[in-house]
C-alpha positions as CSV (number, residue, x, y, z in Angstrom):
1,M,1.8,45.0,106.9
2,T,0.9,46.7,109.7
3,D,-0.8,45.8,113.1
4,P,-4.2,47.0,114.5
5,A,-2.0,50.3,115.7
6,G,-0.9,51.2,112.6
7,A,2.9,50.2,113.3
8,A,5.1,47.9,110.4
9,I,5.0,44.9,111.1
10,V,9.0,43.0,109.8
11,D,8.6,38.9,108.8
12,A,5.0,38.9,107.0
13,V,4.8,36.2,104.3
14,V,2.1,37.6,101.4
15,Y,1.5,35.2,98.2
16,A,-1.2,35.4,95.5
17,V,-2.4,31.9,94.0
18,P,-3.8,32.8,90.4
19,A,-8.2,32.5,91.3
20,S,-7.4,30.0,88.3
21,G,-6.1,27.7,90.6
22,G,-3.0,26.9,88.7
23,S,0.5,29.0,89.3
24,E,3.5,28.7,87.0
25,A,6.3,26.4,88.9
26,R,9.7,29.3,88.1
27,G,12.8,28.0,88.3
28,R,12.7,26.3,91.3
29,K,16.1,26.5,93.4
30,T,17.9,26.3,96.2
31,V,17.5,28.2,98.8
32,A,19.7,28.3,102.6
33,V,18.6,28.9,106.0
34,E,22.0,29.1,108.0
35,Q,22.8,28.5,111.4
36,V,24.4,32.4,112.3
37,D,25.0,32.7,116.0
38,R,23.2,30.2,117.2
39,E,19.6,31.4,115.5
40,F,18.1,30.5,112.0
41,V,18.8,33.4,109.7
42,P,16.3,33.9,108.2
43,Y,13.9,33.7,110.9
44,V,11.1,33.3,108.5
45,S,11.4,32.0,104.8
46,V,9.3,31.7,102.3
47,V,9.1,28.8,99.0
48,Q,7.2,28.1,96.8
49,A,5.9,24.1,96.6
50,G,9.0,22.0,95.0
51,T,11.7,24.0,96.7
52,S,15.6,22.8,97.9
53,V,16.3,23.8,101.1
54,T,19.7,23.4,102.5
55,F,20.8,24.2,106.4
56,P,24.5,25.9,106.5
57,N,25.9,25.8,109.7
58,R,28.4,28.9,109.9
59,D,28.8,28.7,113.7
60,P,31.5,27.5,115.4
61,I,29.4,24.1,117.4
62,M,27.3,21.7,116.0
63,H,23.9,21.6,115.4
64,H,21.0,19.2,114.9
65,V,18.4,20.4,112.9
66,Y,14.3,19.3,112.8
67,S,11.3,20.0,111.7
68,F,7.8,17.5,113.1
69,S,5.8,19.9,110.9
70,T,3.0,18.0,108.9
71,A,4.5,19.5,105.7
72,K,7.7,17.9,106.2
73,T,8.8,16.0,108.8
74,F,13.3,15.4,109.0
75,E,16.0,15.6,110.8
76,I,19.3,16.6,110.3
77,K,21.6,15.2,113.4
78,L,24.7,16.6,115.2
79,Y,27.0,18.1,112.1
80,S,29.1,22.2,111.0
81,G,28.9,23.5,107.6
82,N,26.6,21.9,105.0
83,S,23.8,19.9,104.8
84,R,22.0,18.0,102.9
85,S,19.5,19.7,101.3
86,E,15.7,19.0,102.3
87,L,13.3,19.3,99.5
88,L,9.9,21.2,100.1
89,D,7.4,20.2,98.3
90,K,3.5,20.4,100.3
91,P,2.3,23.5,100.7
92,G,2.3,24.8,104.5
93,V,4.2,26.1,107.5
94,V,8.0,24.6,107.8
95,T,9.2,24.9,112.1
96,L,12.5,24.6,112.9
97,G,14.1,24.0,115.9
98,C,17.9,22.6,117.2
99,N,17.6,19.9,119.1
100,I,20.7,21.2,121.5
101,H,19.5,24.4,121.6
102,D,16.3,24.8,122.5
103,W,15.9,28.7,122.2
104,M,16.4,28.0,118.2
105,I,13.5,28.5,116.2
106,G,13.1,29.0,112.7
107,Y,9.8,29.1,109.7
108,I,9.6,28.3,106.3
109,L,6.0,29.0,104.5
110,V,5.4,26.6,101.4
111,V,3.2,28.5,99.5
112,P,1.5,26.9,96.2
113,T,2.2,29.8,94.1
114,A,4.8,31.5,92.4
115,Y,4.1,34.7,93.4
116,F,5.1,35.8,97.3
117,G,7.5,38.4,99.2
118,K,7.9,38.6,102.5
119,S,7.7,42.2,103.9
120,D,10.7,44.2,105.0
121,A,11.5,46.8,108.0
122,A,8.7,49.4,106.7
123,G,6.1,46.1,106.4
124,V,6.4,46.4,102.9
125,V,6.1,43.3,100.5
126,H,7.0,43.3,97.0
127,I,5.6,41.0,94.7
128,R,7.4,41.4,91.3
129,D,6.2,39.9,87.6
130,V,2.9,39.4,88.5
131,P,0.2,38.7,85.4
132,A,-2.5,41.2,85.2
133,G,-5.4,38.3,86.2
134,S,-7.6,37.3,89.6
135,Y,-5.6,36.2,92.9
136,D,-6.9,35.5,96.2
137,V,-4.3,37.3,98.6
138,R,-2.4,35.5,101.5
139,V,-0.9,36.5,103.9
140,W,1.1,34.5,106.9
141,H,2.7,35.2,110.3
142,P,5.0,33.6,112.8
143,Q,3.2,35.2,115.8
144,Q,-0.4,36.2,114.3
145,K,-3.0,35.9,116.6
146,A,-6.0,34.9,114.3
147,A,-5.2,34.1,109.9
148,A,-5.9,37.0,108.2
149,A,-8.7,37.2,106.0
150,N,-7.7,36.4,102.8
151,Q,-8.5,39.6,99.7
152,A,-9.5,39.1,96.3
153,A,-6.8,41.0,94.2
154,Q,-7.1,42.2,90.3
155,V,-3.6,42.2,89.5
156,E,-3.1,45.3,86.8
157,S,0.5,47.6,87.0
158,N,1.4,48.4,90.2
159,T,-2.0,46.9,92.4
160,R,-1.7,47.5,96.2
161,V,-2.8,44.7,98.8
162,N,-2.7,46.1,102.7
163,F,-3.7,44.0,105.2
164,T,-3.9,44.8,109.0
165,V,-3.2,41.3,111.0
166,E,-3.0,41.5,114.9
167,V,0.5,39.8,116.0
168,S,1.9,39.1,119.6
169,P,5.2,40.9,119.7
170,R,8.4,38.0,118.9
171,K,10.1,37.0,122.7
172,P,13.6,35.7,122.2
173,K,14.1,32.7,124.1
174,Y,17.5,32.7,126.7
175,K,21.0,31.9,124.5
176,P,23.8,31.2,127.1
177,P,27.6,32.6,126.2
178,L,28.8,31.1,123.5
179,D,31.8,30.3,125.9
180,R,29.4,28.0,128.0
181,M,28.9,25.5,124.9
182,K,29.3,22.4,124.6
183,Y,28.4,21.6,120.9
């Protein structure tokens, strides 16, 4: 994953949808998106449709997590500690926010396949245990300027697919010092 200048892109999601249309359900598990230092951690997550997500609050203050996204609408009102889980059963982008701390934003991409990964600081994504066959490989990033073209790929062993995506820099919002927080 690189931008047009060749720089690595972090937090890009790459997923492979079998050309046959079907995708096995891997052992669906519960994934956590934590609140740490008044931020969602990780900033970007990717899960297969049918996965439950929890939102543990690791901060000494309360949060009010919500999503009004088409893929999943929910609200977890003011809480600290552990939260209930939310089943993400519809593919799409789930944008997270906190009603109390407006700078907090996070993203979960819910994909219709078991074959996915997220780019690291070097822009590399490893998707393991993909059976040989034909796939439609797709990419998504929360700050992409335009949808990236899908790539058809014939997966053998160690298949490599390169994407170039134009993304806007992430612009964090002002976060006041913790000692000025009420919740």
